[in-house]
N, C-alpha and C positions, 0 to 999 in steps of 0.2 A: 682314603679320598677326603682331600680339603674340603668343608662345607662352611656356609653362611648360616647362622641361627636366623630364624625366620623374622624375629622381631626387628634384625636390621635394615635401614634404608639404604638399597641398593646405590652405589655411588651415582651413576645416573640419573637415580628420579627425583633430583632437584629439579631439572628441567622443567618439566611439564608442570602444567596447574591443574589442578584438579578441576571440574566445573561446579559452580555452585550455583543453584539453583534460587530465586526470590521467594522468600515468605510470603504466602497470603495468609493469613490464619483463620481455619473454619473451626467451629466449635463441634464436637459430638458429645452428647449426654443420654447417658442410660442409668438407671438402678442408683442415682445419686452421686455417680460418677463422670466428671467434668474433662474431657480429655482435648487438647489444641492443637491441630495437627497444621502444620506451615506446609503441607507440600501435595495435599490433596488435588490440587489445579492440577497436577502432570496427568491426572487422569484423563483429560480431554483431548484424546488422539487426533481429532481432528484439528486441533490447535499447531499453525505453525510454530509457535513459540516452543509447544512442547516437543514438536519432530525436531526443531533446531536444537535443543538441550539434549534429545537422546544422540543427534550426530554429534554433539560436542562430548558425550561419554564416549562415543565409540572413537572419537579420535584421541581423547586423554586415556583411553585403553590402548590404542595401538601404540601411543606415542612412548607410556610406562612398559610395555611388553615388548617391545621391537626387537631386544636384545634376545628374545626367546624364537626368533625367526626360523635361526638354524636349527633349534633342536625341534621345534614345529615340524618342519619340513623331513630332519631325520625320521620322527617318527611318523609321518604320514606316508614315508617312503617304504617302511618298516611293514606298516599294514597293509601297504599296495603290494608290496614284494612277498608277505605271505598269503595274500587271497587269491587264490585263483579265481583272476576276473572274468575269465569265458567258464558258467559256472552251470549245471546244470539242475533242473530240482527232482527229484524221481517221480514220474508219472504216477497221479491216484487216478483210479477208475470210479466212473461216474455212468451209470448206464452202459450205454453201449460205444464209450471212448474213454481213453487216455490222454490223462489232461497234466499241461508240465510249464516249467518257464524255462526260459533260456536266459542269460544275463551275457553279454557278449564285453572285452575286451575295449575299455576307451567308451564305452555307452553306461549313462547314468542309469538306464532304469531297465526292470525286466523284458520279456518277449514272453505274451503267453500264447502256449499251440496245444493242440490236440490231434489224435492220431486215432482213427477207428479198432476198438478190441477185437479180439477174436471170440467166438462161444463155439467151441470145439466139443462140449460137454465134460473135459476133465477138468473141475473147478477150479484147483491149484492152478495147475497151467495157464488157466485163460484169467488170473486172479497176476499171475506172472508180470510186473510191468516189462515195457520194451525198455531196451538199454539205450541210451541217449546220448551222442557224443558230440562234442562240440566241433563246431563245422560241419555235420553232418546232416543232411536234412534225412528224416526218416519217410519212407516213401509213404505217403497220402498226408503226409503233413501240414495243418490248413494253423496261419499264423490267427489266432481270434482278435489280440492286439498287443501293437506293438508300443511300450510306455514312451519311449524314448520320440515317435513318431507325433504322441498324443499332449508330450511335453514339449515340444519345440514351440519356442517363442513366448513359453510362459513364467510365469516365476517361480512357481512351484507345481509340484503333479503329485497326487495320492490319490490311489484306488481305495473307495469306501466300499466295496461290496461287488460280488459279479454271480451271475444267473444262469443258468443253463435250464431251457426247457426238456423234459423227459428224452421226447422226438430227437434233441440235440440239434434242433433248426433253428430258433432265436436265443440269444447272446446277450444280456443286458449287465451295462458295467456304469459305475458311478465314481465321478471325477472330482478333485478338489484341485482347483489351481491358484488357492489364496493360502490354503494353510489354517483357513477357520474352521473347518471339518464340517462344511458344508456344500453336499455333492449334487453334480449334474446328472441325470440319470438317462441313459442313451440306450437303444435296444437294435443290436445289428442281424439283420438276415442271414447267417451263415451260410444259405443256398446260393446268395446274390452277392453278396458283400455291402450288401447296401443298408443303409439306417432308416429306420422306421421314422415316419413323423413323429413319433409320440417321443418327447422331450418331456422330463418332469425334474422342474430345479428344487435347489433348495432342500434335499432332502438328508437324511442322515443313513449312520452305518446301517447295512443289512437291508438286502431285496431278496425275492426269493419268487417263481413263479408257480401258480397254481399248479396240478399235474396236469391238466389236461390243456397248459400252455396259452389261455385264453386271455390270463388276470396276471398282474405283478404285484405283490404288496411291497411297501416301504414304510420307513417311520420319518417322521416329523419332527423337530423339534421347537419349542415354543422360544418367547423372546430370551428367556433365561438359559436358551441352550439345553433343556432337559427333553429328551425325547417324551413325547406324551401324548402323539395319535400314531396308527396304524394304520395308513390307507390303502385302498384296492384301485389301481387303475386297469379297468377293459380295453385291451388293444385296440386302437382304431377309434377310441370317442376322445373327446376334449377331455383335457387335463382337469377343466373346470369340474367337470361332471365327477370326480374321483369319487369314493364313497369313503367315508370315516368309519372302519371298523370296530374302534374302539379308541375313546380317548380317556385318557387319566387327568383329571383334575386337582390329584393332591400334588400340592409343588416339592413334596418331600418324598415323590414314588417315581422310579426310574422306570421305564416301558420299555420291552423290546420281545422280539418274536422268533420263530424258527418253525417250519414243519417237523412234524414227529418224524421218527424213523423210518416208520413205512408211508409216508406221506399222505395219510390219511384224514390228517387233521394239521389246522393252523392253531401252533399251542402260542399262547400270547404268556407275557411274563411280567408281572406288575412287583416291584419290590421297594426295600431299602436295606441296610446291612440287615435289622433285626427283625422283619419279619415280610411275608410277601404274599403273592396270589397269583394264580394260574387261571385263566379262563381257554375253552376249548372251542374250537369250531370245526365240524365236523364238513368235508370236503362234499360228500354226498345228500348232506343237510342243511348247506347254507341258511335256505329260509329258516330254520329251527333257532339261529341267533347262537350268542355264544353261551356255554353252559360255566362254571364258577366253579373249580375241583372244591378247596377249603377257603372259604372268606379271609379278608385280612384281618376280619375282628378276632380272628381267635389268634393272632399273634403268634402265627409258625412261621417259621423260615423255612421254606419249603419248594423244591422245582416237581413237577407232574408231568410224567410222558403216556400217554396211553399206547398199547400194542394188545396184539392178539395173541394169547396163549393155548397151548393144548392142553385141553380137558383130560382128566382120567376115561374120558368115554370116547377120545379122539377128536372131538368136536371141537372149534378154534371159541374161546371166549374173551370177551373185551375185558381188557386188566386195566388199573392203572399203576406206573409204578411211580414208587415217593421214595427220593430223599429228602428226611425233613431231620427236625431239630425236636421234634413234641415228646417231652421226657429225656431228651437225648442232645446237652448241648454239645458235644462232638459229631451233632449227626447220626441216623442209622437210614437205611433201605428198609422199605416196607413194599406191599403189593394189598392192592384191594378192587374189591369189584364197585363198578361204577354208581350203583343204587345205594353204597353205603352212604356215598358223599349228602345223600338227599335226607339222612336222617341227622340228628345232632351230635356234636363231635363225640361227648361221652359215648353214645350209644353204638356207634361207629367200629366195624371189626377190620383192622389191619391184619396182616399176615407179613412176620418178622420174616424178612431174608437176610440180612446185615444186622448183628445185634449192636448196639452201643457198645462202646470200649472208652475207657478215660485214656489210655493210649493209642488209640488211633482216631483220626479223624479222616469222616469220609466226607470225601470234595465235589461228588458227583456221580451219577451214574447214568447207562442208558444201556439198548436193546440193540441186537443185531435179531435176525430170524432165527436163531438158535440159541442165543447166549445174554447173558446179564453183561455187562462189562463196567467196573467199578474203580473210582480211580478214588486213592485212599493215601494219607499221609502217617506215617509211623519214623518216629525217633527222626523228625525234622524232612524225611527223604519221601517226598512222592512215587508211589508206585502204582502199578495197575493188575488187578487181578479179573477174572472173571469166572463165572460159574453157567453151567447149562441152564437154559430155560425149561427143561422138563424136571417136573417135581418142585420147581421154585416155591419156596415159603409154604412145604411139607416137609413131614418127617422122608421123604425118600430125596429132599435136595443133595444134589452134588456138592462135594468138597471146590473150595475155589481153587484154580489153579492161579500160578503168579510166572511171569518168565522172570526169569534169573539171571542175575548182572553179577560182575565179579568185583567192583569197586564199591567201595564203604560209602561214600560220599558221591551221589548220581543223581541226576534226575531223569524219570521216564515216564511220560504221557503221552495219552493216546491223540494220536494228530491226524485222526480221521479213519471214520468207519461207513459201510455201506451196508443196507439193511440184509441183503442175500449174500454178503462174501462171505468164502469161506477162513478170510482172513482179517484181524485188524491191523492197520498202521501205527507204528509206535513212534516218537520221537527219543532218542536217548544222547546225553551228553552229560560229561562231567568237568571241573574245572579244568583240567586238562586232556580229556578227550573232545576231539572235535565233534559236532552233532553227527549221529549216526540215525538211519532211516531202517526202521524194520519191519518186514512182515512178521506177524504172530498166527500161527495157523491154528485156528481155535481148536481145543481138544475135542477127538473122537474116540469112541472104542476103539480105535485100533491106534491112537496117538493120543492116549490119556492126559498130556503133559504138554501136549500141543507142540508146536517146533516155532522156534525163533530164526526167522531169515534174514541177516544182513541185506540190504538192497545199496546202502551208499553209506560211507563215513564221508565229510567232505574234508577235500584235501587239503593243507597247508603246507606252504611250500616256507624257501627258505632255509633250508634245512630245520626243519622244527622238529625236535625231539621232546617226548612226553617226559622222558626219565631225566630232561634237564631243570624240572621241575617239583616241586613237595605241595601238597596239601594237607593238612592236617585239620581235625578238630580240636579245638581247646573249649575253655571253659573260663567266663569271666563271673565275680560273684559280687550284683549288685549289693546298694548300701542296705537292703533289706534282707540281705541274705540271700535273693533269688541268684540262680545258675543262670548265664545267658550263654549261649552256646555261640561258638565263634567260628570262622572258617578262616585259617590262613594259611597263604599262598606265599611262598617264594622260592627264589632261584635254589639250587641246589650248592650251589658256590658262599651262600650268604652264610657269615659264621655268627653264630648265639653268643657275642662279645660286646651288647649292647653300643656297634657302633653305625649300624645300619639306619638307612632311614624307612619310614613308616607310612603305609596311608588306611586309615581308617572309614570304612563306608556304611552306610545304614538306608533305611528307608523308616519300617517301625510304623504304616498306617494301612487300615484298608482289610485288615487279615492278607496283606501281600507277602508274599514267602521271597526271601532273598534265595531263589534256588541253586546249586551250582550247574554252571553253564559254562561254557567255553567260549573265550572272547581272545580273536588275536591280537586286537589293541592293548588291550592288559598287557601283553608279553613283553613291550617295551617298557612299561614302568618295570616289572621284574627283573629284566635283563640290566635292567641300569641300580640292580641293589634294596629295590624298593622293596618291603615287606607288606602284603595289602594282608588288613584283617577287615572280612564282612563280618557285621556285628548283625544278628540274627536278635534284635531287638523286642521287645514288647510293644502289642500294635501289630509285630506282622503274624503270620499263621502259623510260623514254623513248628509250633508245639502245641496246636491245638486252640480249639476257639476259647479257652481261657487265658492264652496266651494273647490272643488281639485284644480279649475284653480288659483286660490289665494294663492296656497302652492305650485307652482310648476315653472319650470323657472327661470323668473327673479323675482318672488314672493317666492322662496323657503324660505326666511329667515323669514317669517312669520310663517312657521310651529316650528323655533325652539323659537320666542318671545311668539308663543301661549304654548307652554308646560311650558316657564319660569313663564307666567301668571298665568298657570294652577299652577305651584309650588307655586308662592305668593298666591293664594288664598288658597293654603291648609295652609300656614302657618299663613294665617291671622286669618284663621277660627274658630279657636277654636279646632280644633279636630286631630291638630299635633304639638307638638314642632318644633319650626323653625329649629334646631341643629339635628332634627332627621327626615330627611327627605329624601329618596334615590329613586333613578329614574331608570328606565329599558326600554329598548327598543331591538328589534333584526332586523338584515337586513338593512333596510333603515329605519329602527328605529333605529339603531344602529350607521347611520350617524347621526340620531339627538341626540343620546347620548354622541356622539364625540364635536358636536356642543354646545349642552349647558354645558360641560363640560368647555369648551373653553370660553362661554360666560360667566359663573355663579356657577364656579366652589364651591364660598363658601357658595352655597344656599344646597349644597348636600352631606351628611354624606355617601353616597357610590353609585358610578354608575356601573351596570351591562350591557355590551354592548355583544348581542350573535350575531354572523354571521356580524359582523359591517361594514357597509360600507366606513370606514372613511379615504379612499385614493381616493377619488371619481373621483377628477379631473383627478389624473394619469390614472384610469382606463379604464375612458370615452376619452382620448385622444388618445388611442390605440384602434382602431375599429377591429384588429385581439385577442384582449382578447375576452372572452366567453360573449356574450350578448350585449357588450358594444355599437355598433350600435343601439342596439332596444333600448336605454337609450334617445337618443338625442331628443325624443319627451317629455322626463318627465322633464329633465334638461336644454334642451338646448345641442346645439351641439357648445364645445369651440375650434373643430379645426378650423374651418369655420370663427367662430363670436367671435372677441375681447372681446365685452361686454360679452357675457356669459362666456368668460375665467376669466374676470377678476373679475365677479361676482360670480363664483363659487368659485375662487382662494379665494376671503373675507370669504369664510365659512368654506371650505373644512377641516375636523378636522385635518388630518397629517399635514398640511401647515400652521396651526394657534396656532399649540402650543405655549403657553407661557410662561413665568417666574411666576409661581402664585402657590398656595398652592394648587393643586389638591386632591381630596379626593379617599377615598379606590376605585380601580377601577379594573373590570374582563372583559379580554375581552374572549369570550368564542368562540369557532373557530371547525373548521374541515380541517381536512387536504385534504380533495377529496370533498370541496365543489365547484361545478363550477358556482355557481351565485355570491358567492361574497368569493374571493379566502383569502387563509391564509394568504399571506403574506400583506394582510393590517391591522391585528389587530398583526401581527411581526414587523412589521416597526412601528406602533403607539403607542405600547407599550414601544417600545428602548428611542422612542423620549418624551415620558411623564416622563420615568424615570431621563431623563437628564437633561430637565427641571423643573420638579418641587420643590417647596419650601420648600413643605410641607413633611413630613416622613411617610404619610400612604403608604401602599403597593402598588403595581400596578401589578397585575399577569396577564398571560394569561394561558388558558386552552386548548388545543386542543386534540379534537376527532381522534384520527389516522385513523381511520376506518370510521367514516359518513360522511354522504353528508350534505348539507343544512340544512336537520332539525336533523342532530344528528345524533345518533345510530338508528339501526333499532328496536331492539324488546322494546317491551312495557317497561321490568322492567328496562333494561338499560334506557329508555328515563324517567322513575319514579325518578330512581339515580340522572338524569341530572337537571331535576325540584330542586329535593331535595337540589343539590350542589348550582345553583342560588338563590335558597331562604334562605340557611340558613347562605350565603355570606352577605345577606340582611341583614337579623334578624340577625346576628352576629354584624354588623357593626352599626345597629339601636339599640345596646340592647335590643332586645325584643327577647331574646329566650324561657321564661319559658310562658310556657299556662297561659290565665285568669283563674281565678278560675270555675270550672262548665265545662272549655272548652275541646277541642279535643275527643278523642276515647270514646265512652262510653262502 
């Protein structure tokens, strides 16, 4: 196949002229360093001049990429053609009802429904979900919320949380119509279909009813978009009288809540990436107020959940489940009596349940009425293990049982559990296995290994055959000798003759792992002969907590050099031509894109940076900007620490652009994003264009109605993905399908 090297200017691109923003110098001075920023004025999103400039950027982008429209349309149709548009979730049981979602062809949003569950006394039968079919209404089906009706006439629609009372009578739902992640909470009486007069504005994610259904709990964000209050609203009272259950004043701490599995407690979680604090409120002793499990002053990162455990005498005893990193960098699981937490930490007696391992990262644990459920990560792969509660933390503790799957690279995680259920719901996927929903029957004496029951595999249309594709685990070697795991995905027809196109994708922050997962859209790249490498670089969580620590704060540059090592591996592997490699990443992965563009622009034919955090130092220096103070645990605090300031200054993309031949670059962003403000890519592309010595176009695509995840409707999201992929495929000269590939 013929191809155009990424540095070449396409013949059509001499026409459009890129928008040039005026220069208005503003000076920033910290720790003896002076930085003059000519484009900070673009931050004023109320300015008509700024909006005019952003619209000009979109017009330029549209002109430069107009020739990609047929390819975008082809990729969109491939995504659409492989997706069963009329699809259904597997019903999940909560109390006496089965809850599920229908999506209907031609409609953007899901329809949330329920039907009543049976209670025959046969536990596994009663927890076997009803079969929901497209276009077939189940007997007694109730529509709780039709997202399409809710979204009508609105520029954006997203649900930030739902809750149902234990008796099933009231349904609460939170809706965002701007993309700013501030939601309006409404409550529906499901017996009458009427909305209650209670309406609560400007809440954040997460809502829950008290067990008696008289109150609803919710979170509120401060001016920096940090969740800092948990509030309680008594139904039927003025919202102005809502009680603040807890307020977190430390600007570097995040606040959230949930109900304990047995719904006896409200559990407040306060923390950052390095330490945390759990506070508990007993519903049967509300007037006693909140109790703290372990103070944040101990600098332990932990989660705690109270539950009742059968003692040796048959009596249920109050117990606290702890997932913690005390003397355990990869975390471990312990249990303790609540009275222990009144003692000094050194005197507390905790009983080990899952011991620490350098090879296994414990990600979390929870309980049902009979079992402990643990999420662990080993050899980069996330897995689920269950242990009986009987004998937990003693010599009589039973062995862990792990549901077995037959692929090497996969992701399995708990997708839901109910305290009284005899099963837990598990989600499963791999790079070429569409998402599956299993119920795992918890082990019993009669069934010691439990039983895995497949409830659904998401259908993939268009003649999809998993055997057309290959996923392998490879390893790149970083400059310091560290071995970096790679997931390499390709079509089976691609030859290892150094002629194919390649795409390297990465993230590498916040201990987030790029786990194996099926993606319909990705097939459109593989079908065009593009070999995709997912680089599991330091700063992510794939190889445990140390892997994360080695890619944050004053080790952050390892993230960037690991990504370049992954690129070098691809260029020398025979799977791609060195001049036909692109890079892609979003958010903190967009910072990664900006960093590697500065470090090694010659290695890439194109770079796509989605909602890119490219002005990181400026952002984190301003604690009043959304979420900035929360970032100090990830990057360090450049306000107070000169070493952190100068280290960040040495890599932050916006401040390190240099005279070099930059490849084609697309910065993709949203006007209403509250996490990475549009101003960062807007400033970045201005300086890139002024400094590049090459002729490759540098464009910014801005969604004027979307949030951090882009637009909200599924068809719009498919078109956005098609835009990104067409930009890459066009730059790599990989626009034609391989023989026999594509929709069948």
